[in-house]
C-alpha positions as CSV (number, residue, x, y, z in Angstrom):
1,M,-0.3,-7.0,8.5
2,K,1.4,-6.4,11.9
3,Y,1.7,-3.1,13.8
4,L,4.3,-2.1,16.3
5,L,3.1,0.3,19.0
6,L,5.7,2.2,21.0
7,V,4.4,3.4,24.3
8,C,6.0,6.8,25.0
9,M,6.1,8.5,28.3
10,D,7.7,11.4,30.2
11,E,10.6,9.9,32.2
12,D,9.7,12.1,35.2
13,V,6.2,10.6,35.5
14,E,6.0,7.6,37.8
15,R,5.5,4.3,36.0
16,N,2.5,3.1,37.9
17,A,-0.2,3.1,35.2
18,D,-1.9,-0.3,34.9
19,P,-2.5,-1.2,31.3
20,S,-4.2,-4.5,32.1
21,A,-7.7,-3.5,30.9
22,W,-6.3,-2.5,27.5
23,I,-4.2,-5.7,27.3
24,E,-7.2,-7.9,28.2
25,E,-9.3,-6.3,25.6
26,M,-6.7,-6.6,22.8
27,E,-6.0,-10.2,23.7
28,G,-9.7,-10.9,23.9
29,R,-10.1,-9.6,20.4
30,G,-7.2,-11.8,19.3
31,V,-5.1,-9.0,17.9
32,R,-2.3,-8.6,20.5
33,L,0.7,-10.9,19.7
34,T,3.1,-9.7,22.4
35,G,4.3,-6.7,24.3
36,N,6.2,-5.6,27.4
37,R,7.4,-2.7,29.5
38,L,11.0,-1.6,29.0
39,R,13.6,-0.9,31.8
40,P,13.8,2.7,33.0
41,V,16.0,5.1,31.1
42,R,18.5,5.2,34.0
43,D,19.3,1.5,33.2
44,S,19.9,2.1,29.5
45,T,23.1,1.7,27.5
46,T,23.9,3.2,24.1
47,V,26.0,1.0,21.8
48,R,27.5,2.5,18.6
49,R,30.1,1.4,16.0
50,R,32.2,4.1,14.6
51,D,35.2,3.5,12.3
52,G,35.3,-0.1,13.3
53,E,35.4,0.7,17.0
54,L,32.7,-0.3,19.4
55,L,31.6,2.6,21.7
56,I,29.5,1.9,24.8
57,A,28.0,4.7,26.9
58,D,25.6,4.9,29.8
59,G,22.2,6.4,29.2
60,P,20.0,7.0,26.2
61,F,21.1,8.3,22.8
62,A,19.1,11.5,22.8
63,E,18.5,14.2,25.4
64,T,14.7,14.2,25.6
65,K,12.1,14.0,28.4
66,E,9.9,11.6,26.6
67,Q,11.2,8.0,26.4
68,I,9.9,4.7,25.1
69,G,8.4,2.9,28.1
70,G,7.2,-0.2,26.3
71,F,5.9,-1.8,23.1
72,D,3.0,-3.9,21.8
73,I,2.8,-5.9,18.5
74,L,-0.7,-6.2,17.1
């Protein structure tokens, strides 16, 4: 069985947390398959298809302070 962990964070908080200790422990246990940080929300693009038309807009889909900052697969 695999698990997908989504790392959520407040977009106003500076992204300087160092997850290396957690990553080293999970890799040492042999349970972490992959993972990475995501680009900041200001770099995001929303892509939708509506009535056969492709709609592209800047920014995230939802107005929320908490965003997905990264992921890990265990």
